[in-house]
N, C-alpha and C positions, 0 to 999 in steps of 0.2 A: 332210691335214691337211701341211704343212710343219714339216721341220726347226726353221724358225725359229719359228714355234707354240708347239712342241714344248718348246722349250730357253726360254719365255718362267716366269721366277721368278717373279710377281707373282700377291698371293693372290685366289680365287678368291670368292666369295662362296657361301654354303652355303644359302644359300638358297631365292634365285634364278640362280649362275652366273657371274654379273660378276663385273665384277673390282673390288678394293678401291685406293680413290688412297689418295696417300699421307697424307691425314687416320685414314685407317681407315675411312672406309663405300664402301660401293657405292655406284658410279654407275651402275647401273640399279636398285636399289631401296629404293635408301640405307639399308639397314643396317650395323653398325658391325661392318664385319671382319667377318672367316668365322670366328674362335678368339671370338674372344667369342658369337655366334650359338652358336657347339659347343657352349659352356660352358652358353649363354644353354639351350642346348633340355636337355642333361643335367636339370640344374633345374628345369625346367619337366618333364620327364619326371616328378624324381622326386615334387612335388607331384601327378601323378596320383592319381587315389582309385585303391583295389584292384580296383574293377569295371572298371574302362578298360584295367589290364596284363592281368589274366583275360582279357578277352577278344581286346586284341592276340596273343595268345601262343596260344591257339586257332587265331585268324586265322593265324597263322603257320603254326601244323604239319599247317591243313591245306591253308596253298596250299604248301608245302613239299613234302609228299607226293603234292600231284597235277601238280608240276614247275610251276605257275603263272609268269607272267610279270609278278604280281605280288612275286615274291619279294622284288627290291628297295624296294619301299617298303617290306614287313616288316620286313624286316632295317632300315629306317631307324629303322623306331617301335621296333621291338624293340632298341635300344641297341645295331647297329653300324651306328652317323650316319658315324664319323669312316673306315672301308672304304668304308662305298658313299660319301663325299662323294667320296672319292682317285679310285674309280673313275667315279664322276660326270660329275670334272671332265675326267679321261682322255677318257670317250669327247663331252662339251661340246667341245672342243678337234679331236678325229673329225673333229666333224658339222658346225663351225662356221661350214663355206665351202659347208656343201649344206643343206641344208631346214632351217626354220625349228625352234625350241627345243619340244620338246615334253613333255607331263606324262608320267612314265612309266604315271600310272592311267588317261589317257589316251589315250594309245595301247595299252594292254595293252587297252582296254575296243573300240579299232576293230579293231583283228587279232580282236579275240572276236567283233563285232557282223557282219565279215565271213566266219569259219568258223561262226558260229553261224546258220543261220536258220531252225532247222525251232524246232519251241517247246523250248525250255530245259527241261532236267534241272532236276529238284530240289537238288539240287551246284551246280548254275551260279546257280541264284537264290538261294542262302547265301550263297554269293563273293560275288554283285554285291549280297546286302542291308549284307552285309561291308564291300565296299567305301567303301558310301557311307558306312558311319559312319565307316569309318576317315578320309574326308572332311571330313567335319565335324570329327573329328576332329583332322587336321592343320590344318582351319579354325579351332580352339578357340588350337591351339596358336601361330598363326602371330599371330592378336591377342592370346596373351599376352608374347609376342615383343616386337610393340611398343611392348607398355605398359611391359619391362623394359627396350627402348632408353630411351626416354623418362628411367625412373630413373635411366639407368647416365649421361644427360647432367646428374644433378643429381651436384654435388658430395656429400661425404661428409658437409661441417659440414651443408650441408643438409638431407642426411636424417638425421641423427641430430637435426636440429631437429625435422624433423619426427615422428621417431620420440616423440620428449621429449615433443614436444602430447602427441601421439596416447595417450603413458604418462600425462602429467594428468587429458587428459583424460576419459583413462577410472579415474584416478584422483577426481576431480572427479564423476561420474557413479557410481562404489562411494559414495564418500560418501556424497551425494544420495541414493543407495536403500536406505542405511540409515536414513540420516534418515527418508524418507519412510516403510520399514517403523516407525522405532520412534513416528512419528506414529500409522502404524495400526495399533499394539500400542496407545496412549496415550488414541485415538478406541476403541479393543474396548474399555479398561479400563472410560473413563469409562463408554458405552454400556448396559455390563452394569451400574455402580455405578447409574446410572440409572434403570436395570428394575426394580432389588433399592430406592430408594427410590421408585418409581412402585408397585412390587406393594406396598411400605409405607404410601402412603398409599389406595391402594384397600382395605387391610383397614382403614384409620380413617376412611377414606369407610362403608365399609358399614355398621363399629361405630356410626359414627356415625347414618346415615339409620337402623339400625333401633335407632336410643336414643332418634329422634323420635318416629318411630312407636308405639315405647312410650309416649312422649309427647302424642303426638295421642288416641291411648287415653285415657290418664287424664285429657286435656281432655276428651273426649267426654261422659264417665263422669259428667264431676264439672259439666256444662256439664245434661247431662241430671239430674244432682240439684238444684241451681239451680233450676232451669224450674222441677221438682216443687216446691220451698222456697217460688218465689214465688208458684205456686198457689194453697198452702195459704194464703200471708199475705195474696195478694188477699179470696181465699175469709171470713179473718177481718176485712178493714179491712170489705168487705162487713157483716158483722154488727152488727162495735162503731162505723161509721160513724154511724148517728144519734144517739148517747149520745152519743159522744166529738165530736162536732161541734156540739152544745148545752153540752158543759161549754167548749168551748175560748172558745165567743162569752161567755159570762158572766166569763172572767176574765180577755176583752180588753178586757169594758166596766170590770171591774174596774182593771185597767190603765189603762186611759183615764184612768179619776176620780183616779187614783192622782198619772198626771204632770200633768194640772191641777194638782192640789195642791203641787206639787213646784213647776210652775211659778210659780206666784202666790207662794210662796213664796221665788224666786229672785228675782223681780222684788222686792221688798219688799226681802230685803239689799240687791241693788245698789243701791237707793235709798240706802237705808238708809249704807251704804258711798261713795258718792259722796258724800253731806251729809260722811261725818265727813272725808274725803278734802281737803273744800272747807274744813272746820274747821281740820284737822291743818297745811295749808299757806299759811293766815290767822295762825296762831300762829307758822308755821313764818316769814314773811315780817316778822311783829313779830319773831323773836326774830335771824333773818340783820339786821337794820336794828338790832336792842342791841345784835348785835356789832360789827356792823361801827362803830355807833357806841363801843362800848366797845376795839376797836381800832385807833380811829380816830389817838387820841392813840399807841400802841403803834406803828404808821407812820411817823407825824409822829417821834415820839427817835428812829428806828432812820434818816430820814434827818440828823439830827442826826449821829448819830454813827458816819454814813460807812458801816455794816454792814448788809445787809438778810441774812431769816434764807430761808434754801433748803427747808425744808421739812424736810430730815431733821438730826433733829436729831444725833446724829453728825459728820455732814460737816460741820455748825455751830462742833464744834469742833473737828475736823479742822482748818479755815481763821480760826482764831483770834477764833471770832463770829459770822462770815458771811461773807455775800458781799461786796465793795466795790461801793459802791455808783456808777454808771456800769459796769461790770464787762462784758462780750463776753466769753463763754466758748461753745467748741466740746465739745459730749457727742461725744466720738469712744470708737465700739467696733464688735464683729459685732455683729449679730442673735440677740436673742433672751440678751443678758446681762443687762435688768434696765435699761438704760438712759433707755427712756421711762419709767420708773416713777419716775426721777430727776427727770426734767421735768416729769411730773403734780403730783407732788409741790412742787415749787417754784412752778408758777401756781396750784395749789391753795392752798399757804401766801398769796399775796399777794391773792388772792379775799376770803378769811376778814378782810381787814384791810380791806378797802373799796377794792384797789388796782386798776386796773385792769388788764385783759389783752390781749392780741392776738396771733394765732397769722397765722401764716402757715405754709399749709400747701400742702406741692409733694406728695405723698404718703399724705393720706390725707383722708377725703372727713369732711363737719362730723358724719354721722351717728358713723362708728369715733371721732373725737374725744372725742364728748359720750359713751358706750359707755364707753371710757378711762376719760375723767372722774370719771366716776359714780361709780366702784368706790372712788375717793379721797376724792370727799366728795361725799355725800348728796344735798346741798341746789343741785347745780352747775346744775339747769335756772332754777330762783328766779334765783341769782347772772345770769345770761343776762336773764330776763324786768328785772331792775336795771338790765340796759345797762351791766355791767362786763367783758361776753366781747365781742368785737369780732374777725371774721373774715376775710380775706383770701384766701381759694380759689383757688389755680391750677391745683387737680388734677380739679374734678368736670364742668367743659366738656371735659375733652380724655377723658376718658372714655364721656362723651355720658351725665351729668350733670345735666339741664335745671333741677330744682328748688329755689328761690328757699328761703333762710333767712332772717328777720329778724337785723337787725343782722351782716349776713354781703356783702361785694363780691366777686366773680367776676374773674377775670384769662380775657373772653373768647379772646385768640387769645394762645396760650401761648411765642410769639416775644415777647409784648412787655415783659418783665420789669420793665421799667424805669419800667412803668407800678405796682410794686408798691411803690415809697418815697410815688409822689403817692397811695394810695388810704391808708397810714399817716397819711400829715401832714392828708387832709382829715376822719379818725376822728379825730385825735387835736386838732382844732382845736373842735369837736361838744362832746369832754368836756373844754374849757380849763381851765375852775377843778378836777374833780379833779386835772389831773393837774397841775399848776399847787402843789398841794396836798402832794400824796401820791404823785408821780413818773408813773409806768407800769411794766408787764410785759411781757417782749416774748418768744414761741417759733417759732423760724423751725424749721420740719420737712417738708422736710431739705433739705439747702442739698448734698446727694451725686448728689436725683435729679435736679439741676437739669445736672449732666454728661452725662444722657442726650441734649439736646438740644441743652448749649453747649458750648464749649469754657472753659479755667479762666480764659483772661483775657477771657473774657465776665461771665463768675460773679465776677470780679475788680471788674472796671470795675461792677456792680450795688454790693455789696457794700462799698466804701472810702467811697462814699458814704453809705448806709445808716448802717454801723457808726458813721460819724465824726457823726451826727446821734444816733443813740441815746445817744451819750455824750455829746453835748453835752446834752440834757433829761432827763440823769440817770437814763434807762433802765435796769434792768438785763435783758440777755437770754441766752436760749440760744439755741444752735447746733446741729442730728446732725448727725453725718457717719456713713453707714454704713462701715466698715471694708470693702478689698476695692474698692469702687466706684470711687474715686478712687483716683489715683498716691500716693504718698510724698511726692512733688513736687507734688502739685498741693492736699496737705491743706498744708505747708507752706508754699506759696504764702497758700492761704486764711485760714490761722493769724497768716500777720505783720500783718495787720490787727485781729487778738482781741487780749484781753487777759490770755488765758490759756487751757489746754486741762485739762478729765479726761479720763481716759481709761480704759473699761472694760475687761478684759481678760479671759482665761478658759484652764485646762488642760487643762478638759473633763470636771474634775470638783469644781472650785472657779472661784470668782469673785474678781475682784482688781479694785480702783479707785487710781487715783495720779494726784497733783496739781500738774499743770507751770505752771507764772505763774500768774496769779490777785492771789496774794497774798504774806505769812507762811503759813505753815502748821508742826504741828505736826513732819509729817514730808513726805517727797517717795517714800518708799516706798509698796511695792505695802500697800495692805489689802487683806486679803478680807473679804468682805461677802456677805450672802444676800438676797434675794430675790422678793417674794413678786404679786398683782397692785395692792396697797394699798401700799406700802411696801418702804422699804430697811435692813436691816439692818448697821451695820457693823463688824468687830470693834475691840478692845479697841486703843487707840497709848497711849503715854505716853515725849514727849520724843522723839520715831523708833522705841520700841520696842514691837514689834508683841507684845502678846501671847497 
C-alpha cells in the first residue's frame, strides 16, 4: 500500500471496510457511519441474552488456547471491537491493491480445509460447529444493525410519537384487559347465582312432584271409593226401581190433573179481566169525555186571559199565572236533570183540557214518548184514540224502524227538514175546528239533535218561519236543547227567534231552574227544584227571595 493511501483520513465502515462519504453513509454497504455502527454494535451486544454471551466466552477461550486464526472474530464478538476495527482497517489498506476482500472466517476455513484433509478430530468439529453458530449470530446482529439504521433515520420527535403511541396502545390494552377480567368475574358471579337459583327451582320442582304424586294417590283412592259407592247405589236403584217407578207415575198423573184445573181457572180469569178492562175503558172514555167537556170552558178562559197552565203549579206561580199565549220557549239544560218531565207535564195539562198536542220528535221513537207520557197521565192512550195527539216522526226511519203508528207522519228523508212545517199545517187542517176554539200545544224534541246533520244556518232557516206561524196560531210551544251538543253561540242564534228560555242547571247535588224572558216573573234568580218521573217540585219563593 502506498504512503498516499495510508495518509487517507477518511473514516471506514466498520461493517464492510468501505469509505464513509460526507453524509456519514458507507459508499459500499450503505451503513451510516463507522462510529454510529460501533455504538449500535455495542448496544446490540448488550441486548443479547446471557446464553449467547456465555457461548461466545467459551468459544473465545478455546480459540485463544488453540492459537486458531478465529481469534480476530472472537475479539470482535467478545467486546474488543474498537481494536479489531483499527487492525482490520490497516489490513484492508495493505491488501487494497492485492486480492479481493475476504471474510476472516471464510479465510480461516479455506486455510483449515487445505491443512486438514484427513478425518477431523473432535476438537476441530466442535470448533467448526461453534464457528457456524458465530456466523449465525453475526448475521442476526447485522439484521438488527440494519433495523437500528432505519430507526436512526427517524427524528427524535417521530420516535417519541411512536413511543407515546405504543404507551397509549399498551394502556388501552391493559384497560380492556381489566374490563374483560371484570366482565369475566361478573359472568362467573352471574353463573354462580343462576346455579343457586336453578338448584332452588330443582328443589321446589322435586317438592311439587312429590306433592302431585301424593295427590294422585289420594285421587286414585277417592276414585275407588266413588266407584264402590256408585256400585252400591246402582244395586239399591235396581232393588227400589219397580216401586219408585209406580209412585212417580202416580204423582205425575196427579200433577197433570192439577195443571189442567189451573189452566181452566186461568183462562176464566183472563176472560173476566178482559171484560172488566173493556168496561173500565168504556167508563174511562166516558169520564175523559166528561172531563174534556168540564175543562173545555177552562181552556177557553185561559185563551181569553192570555195565560195557559204549564202543568207544574209552582212554575205557574213563578210566571205570575202561567205561560203567555203564543209563547215559543226553549227548554235548555244538561241531560238527566228533569227538563223532559216539565215538557211532559206541559203536554199532559193540555190534553186534560181537550187541547190538541203535536209532537215533533228527532231523538225519540213514538213508543218511547208513549212510555214517558204514561207515567204522567194514565189514560194517555185514550187521548190518542180521541185524535188529540199527532206525531211528526223524523227519527224512526233514520234508525231503520219501519213501523207505522196511527195519527203519525214520518219524515222518510232526514235531509228534508223543510217538510216538517208542511206536515204540521196538514195536521192542523184536519182538526181546524178544535184548533180555532182551543188552539193547540206543540213539543219539539229536540232542536239540538238536528245539529248532528245540519249547521245552525239551516236550523235557523227552518225555525224562523216555523216559530212565526206558531205564534200567529196562538200556539204555545216548547223546544228542547241539550246542553253541550250545540255551542253557546249557536244556542243564542236559535234563541233569537224564541220568546224566552227555561234553563235547568245542576251543581252535582242540587238542581236549579231560572227563567229568561217569556214574561214577568216573581224572580229571575236560580230556584232549587226536585224531579221525579211524574212531576217537578219547585222550591218556595216570594218577591225574589228563595226560602
